[in-house]
C-alpha positions in Angstrom: 17.6 27.8 13.9 15.8 29.4 11.0 13.2 31.7 12.7 10.8 31.6 9.5 10.5 27.6 9.9 7.0 26.6 11.6 5.6 23.3 12.2 2.1 22.3 12.7 1.9 18.9 14.5 -1.6 17.2 14.0 -2.5 15.5 17.2 -6.4 15.3 17.1 -7.2 11.9 15.9 -8.7 9.0 18.2 -6.7 6.2 16.8 -9.5 3.7 17.1 -7.6 0.8 15.5 -5.2 0.8 18.7 -8.0 0.3 21.0 -8.0 -0.8 23.9 -4.9 1.3 24.6 -6.0 4.1 22.5 -9.4 5.6 23.6 -11.5 8.7 22.7 -10.2 10.2 25.9 -6.7 9.3 25.7 -5.7 8.5 22.1 -2.6 6.5 20.9 -0.4 9.8 20.3 -0.4 10.3 23.9 0.9 6.8 24.7 4.3 5.2 24.5 3.2 2.7 22.1 6.8 1.1 21.4 7.8 1.0 25.1 10.8 3.6 24.3 10.0 5.9 27.2 8.5 8.6 25.0 5.0 9.1 23.5 4.3 9.5 20.0 3.6 13.2 20.3 6.7 13.8 22.3 9.0 11.7 19.7 7.3 13.9 17.0 7.8 17.2 18.7 11.5 16.5 19.3 12.0 15.5 15.7 10.5 18.8 14.5 12.3 20.8 17.2 15.8 19.7 15.5 15.1 22.6 12.9 11.9 24.4 13.9 12.2 26.5 16.9 10.3 25.4 19.9 8.0 28.5 19.9 7.2 28.0 16.3 5.7 24.6 16.7 1.9 24.7 16.9 -0.1 21.5 18.0 -3.4 21.2 16.5 -5.7 18.9 18.5 -9.2 18.6 19.7 -10.3 20.7 22.9 -10.7 17.9 25.0 -6.9 17.0 24.6 -5.5 20.5 25.7 -4.5 19.3 29.2 -2.8 16.0 27.7 -0.7 18.2 25.5 0.5 20.8 27.9 1.1 17.9 30.4 3.4 15.9 27.8 4.8 19.1 26.2 5.8 21.2 29.0 8.0 23.5 26.8 4.7 24.4 24.8 2.7 27.6 25.7 -1.0 27.5 25.8 -1.1 29.8 22.9 0.8 27.2 20.7 -2.1 24.8 21.2 -4.6 25.4 18.5 -7.8 23.9 19.6 -10.8 22.5 17.4 -14.1 22.8 18.9 -15.3 20.2 16.4 -13.9 17.3 14.2 -13.7 18.7 10.5 -11.2 16.8 8.9 -7.7 18.2 7.8 -8.5 21.1 5.5 -10.1 23.5 7.9 -7.6 23.1 10.6 -4.7 23.6 8.3 -6.1 26.7 7.0 -6.9 28.0 10.4 -3.3 27.3 11.7 -1.5 28.6 8.3 -3.6 32.0 9.1 -2.5 32.3 12.4 1.2 31.7 11.4 1.0 34.1 8.4 -0.2 36.7 10.8 2.7 36.0 12.9 5.3 35.8 9.9 4.6 36.8 6.3 7.8 35.0 5.3 6.9 31.7 7.3 7.3 28.2 5.6 5.6 25.4 7.4 5.5 21.7 7.6 2.2 19.9 8.5 3.0 16.6 10.3 1.0 13.7 11.8 1.9 13.1 15.4 1.6 9.3 15.1 4.5 8.4 12.6 7.6 6.5 13.8 10.7 7.8 11.9 14.2 6.7 13.3 16.5 8.7 11.0 15.7 11.9 12.2 18.8 13.5 10.6 17.7 12.5 7.1 14.1 13.6 7.9 15.3 17.1 8.7 17.5 17.2 5.4 14.4 16.3 3.5 12.1 18.8 5.1 14.6 21.6 4.7 15.2 20.9 1.0 11.3 21.3 0.4 11.4 24.3 2.6 13.9 26.0 0.4 11.9 25.4 -2.7 8.9 26.7 -0.8 10.8 29.8 0.1 11.7 30.4 -3.5 8.5 29.1 -5.5 4.7 29.4 -5.3 4.6 25.4 -4.8 3.1 22.7 -2.3 5.6 20.1 -1.4 4.9 16.7 0.1 7.1 13.6 1.0 6.6 10.1 -0.5 7.7 6.8 0.7 9.1 4.4 -1.8 6.8 1.4 -1.5 8.3 -1.8 -0.2 5.3 -4.0 -1.4 1.9 -3.4 -2.8 0.0 -1.8 0.1 -3.7 -1.3 -0.4 -3.9 0.7 2.9 -2.3 3.7 1.7 -3.2 6.4 -1.1 -0.2 6.8 -3.6 1.5 9.8 -5.3 2.2 9.4 -9.1 5.0 11.6 -10.1 6.4 12.7 -13.5 9.0 9.7 -14.6 10.8 12.3 -16.9 11.5 14.9 -14.1 15.2 14.1 -12.9 15.1 16.8 -10.1 15.3 15.6 -6.6 11.7 17.3 -5.8 9.6 16.1 -8.7 6.3 17.4 -10.3 3.3 15.4 -9.0 1.0 14.1 -11.8 -1.9 12.9 -9.6 -2.7 11.6 -6.1 -4.3 8.2 -6.4 -7.0 6.7 -4.1 -6.0 3.4 -1.8 -5.9 1.0 -4.5 -7.1 -2.8 -4.7 -4.2 -5.3 -4.7 -3.7 -5.7 -8.4 -3.8 -2.0 -9.0 -1.0 -1.5 -6.2 1.0 -4.3 -8.0 0.7 -2.3 -11.2 1.8 1.1 -9.5 5.0 -0.7 -8.2 5.7 -2.2 -11.7 5.7 1.4 -13.1 8.1 2.7 -10.8 7.0 6.4 -10.4 4.5 5.8 -7.5 5.1 6.7 -3.9 3.0 6.0 -0.7 1.4 9.2 0.4 2.6 9.8 4.3 0.5 12.9 4.7 3.5 15.1 5.4 3.2 18.5 3.7 5.5 21.6 3.3 4.5 25.1 1.9 4.7 28.6 2.7 1.9 30.1 4.8 1.2 32.5 2.0 0.9 29.8 -0.7 -1.4 27.6 1.1 -3.6 30.3 2.0 -3.6 31.5 -1.4 -4.6 27.9 -2.6 -7.7 28.1 -0.2 -8.5 31.4 -1.5 -8.4 30.1 -5.1 -9.9 26.5 -4.6 -12.0 26.8 -1.3 -13.3 30.4 -1.3 -16.0 29.7 1.0 -13.8 28.1 3.4 -11.2 30.9 3.1 -13.9 33.6 3.5 -15.1 31.9 6.8 -11.5 32.0 8.4 -10.4 35.0 6.9 -13.0 36.8 8.8 -11.3 36.0 11.9 -7.8 37.4 11.1 -8.3 40.4 13.5 -8.8 38.1 16.4 -6.1 35.3 15.6 -3.5 35.1 18.2 -5.3 37.4 20.5 -7.9 37.1 23.4 -10.7 37.2 21.1 -9.5 34.2 19.1 -11.4 31.5 21.1 -14.7 33.2 20.8 -14.5 33.5 17.3 -13.4 29.9 16.6 -16.1 28.6 19.0 -18.7 30.2 16.9 -17.4 29.6 13.3 -15.4 26.6 13.3 -18.4 24.1 13.3 -19.6 26.0 10.3 -16.5 24.7 8.2 -17.0 21.9 5.5 -15.8 18.8 6.7 -13.0 18.0 3.9 -9.5 16.7 3.7 -6.7 18.8 2.5 -6.1 16.2 -0.2 -9.7 16.7 -1.6 -9.8 20.6 -1.0 -6.3 21.6 -2.4 -3.9 18.7 -3.5 -6.2 17.2 -6.1 -6.9 20.9 -7.5 -3.5 22.5 -7.5 -1.0 22.1 -10.6 1.9 23.3 -8.3 2.4 20.1 -6.3 5.7 18.6 -6.0 7.0 15.5 -4.3 10.5 14.6 -2.5 11.0 10.8 -2.1 11.9 10.2 1.6 15.4 9.3 2.2 14.3 8.0 5.9 12.5 4.9 7.1 8.8 5.5 8.0 6.1 3.6 9.6 2.7 5.1 9.9 1.7 3.1 13.1 -1.9 2.9 12.0 -2.6 -0.3 13.4 -1.4 -3.0 15.9 -0.2 -5.0 12.8 2.1 -2.0 11.8 3.5 -1.5 15.4 4.3 -5.5 15.4 6.2 -4.9 12.1 8.2 -2.1 13.6 9.1 -3.8 16.9 11.8 -6.3 17.6 10.8 -9.9 18.0 11.8 -12.6 20.1 13.0 -16.2 19.0 9.3 -17.2 18.2 8.7 -13.9 16.4 6.6 -12.5 19.2 6.6 -8.5 19.7 6.6 -7.4 23.3 5.8 -4.2 24.9 6.0 -3.8 28.7 5.2 -7.4 29.5 7.2 -10.3 31.0 6.2 -13.1 28.8 6.2 -16.9 29.1 5.3 -18.5 25.6 4.7 -22.0 24.6 3.9 -23.1 21.0 3.0 -19.5 20.5 4.4 -17.3 17.6 3.6 -14.0 15.6 1.9 -12.5 18.5 1.7 -8.8 19.4 1.5 -8.8 23.1 1.3 -5.8 25.3 0.3 -5.1 28.9 1.1 -2.9 31.9 4.7 -2.6 32.8 6.0 -5.8 34.5 3.0 -7.6 34.1 3.5 -11.4 33.5 1.6 -12.8 30.4 1.7 -16.5 29.7 0.5 -17.6 26.3 0.1 -21.2 25.0 -1.0 -22.1 21.7 -1.8 -18.9 20.0 -0.2 -17.8 16.7 -0.6 -14.4 14.9 -2.7 -12.6 17.7 -3.2 -9.4 19.1 -3.2 -9.7 22.9 -3.7 -6.5 24.7 -4.3 -6.0 28.5 -5.4 -2.7 29.7 -7.3 -2.0 33.1 -10.7 -3.5 32.5 -10.2 -4.6 29.0 -8.6 -7.5 27.6 -8.2 -8.1 23.9 -7.4 -11.3 22.2 -7.8 -10.9 18.5 -6.5 -12.3 15.3 -4.0 -10.1 13.5 -5.6 -10.8 10.3 -8.7 -9.3 11.2 -7.2 -6.0 13.0 -9.1 -3.8 10.3 -12.2 -4.9 12.1 -11.2 -3.4 15.5 -13.0 -0.3 14.7 -16.3 -2.4 14.4 -15.4 -4.2 17.8 -15.0 -0.9 19.4 -18.5 0.2 18.3 -20.1 -3.4 19.5 -18.2 -2.9 23.0 -19.7 0.6 23.3 -23.4 -0.7 22.3 -23.1 -3.7 24.9 -20.9 -2.3 27.7 -21.2 1.4 27.5 -18.7 4.3 26.6 -16.7 3.9 29.7 -14.7 1.0 27.9 -14.1 2.8 24.8 
């Protein structure tokens, strides 16, 4: 296994669209969402660990999830868990992790990968990533993986690449915001647009230099801690300075500014598991197109439902179609799949009405 290969596993999100299973105290990446026996963070770690040494995988997460990470990934040492003392979007935490890695190994190439994606063909994933790693080792470029669109999805950002580029890893023309439906249809018709999966590869040196060029204030803030990184003094420096970082995504901070962005079309299947509907799409269905996790289900005149409960619980459903039915402890959610994007708002109403203990 290549000792210059590193991974940053992003595991700090709350995943509020998966409420009531996903909560601020125990978010979706720490749950077995598909009933496979492994949580999402465990599956992601295993996938990365096929080509990145165990000790070279950093887990980027919020301070409150430190114990959950160590409990679910017992092979990980405390120093591999990079803790954010404040929520500041993706750019600051990626710069922080890149500086730590660069201090460990000046020849490091790294992947930044979300902890909540579902990828079945892990061998194809490893091949795609290592192909990008090789390019990043030899050139000062920033690489990303794009997903070939299967329909005009308005929930993803898109990557437009150069149509004339015949190389497997193509020059990116621009990143495009989440489109409306007509624009998304136009993207697909043009044929040179991919979904932005939020999976990035670069050398530690190249991404740090990009921050120095495009985000000099952010760079200066974190560079001042270089002497502390990977030492006992790191926590004090980060606690004092991390909250000062600008709240900005890696897309806005770096990717939309750089002229050296390349994309490889993924050869693996992919699902971002962002909502109950995306989970429903991924799961096997019964003869009535109901997707079931953990439950023992008896249905009558019910189809297209996403049903989840504690393991072995009997759930009886009659006369419901295309609903999300989730039973967890003190909360039961019965909600139309067509309104799944509103679950965030429902969660806020529950907090206001009944208190934070249900959220």
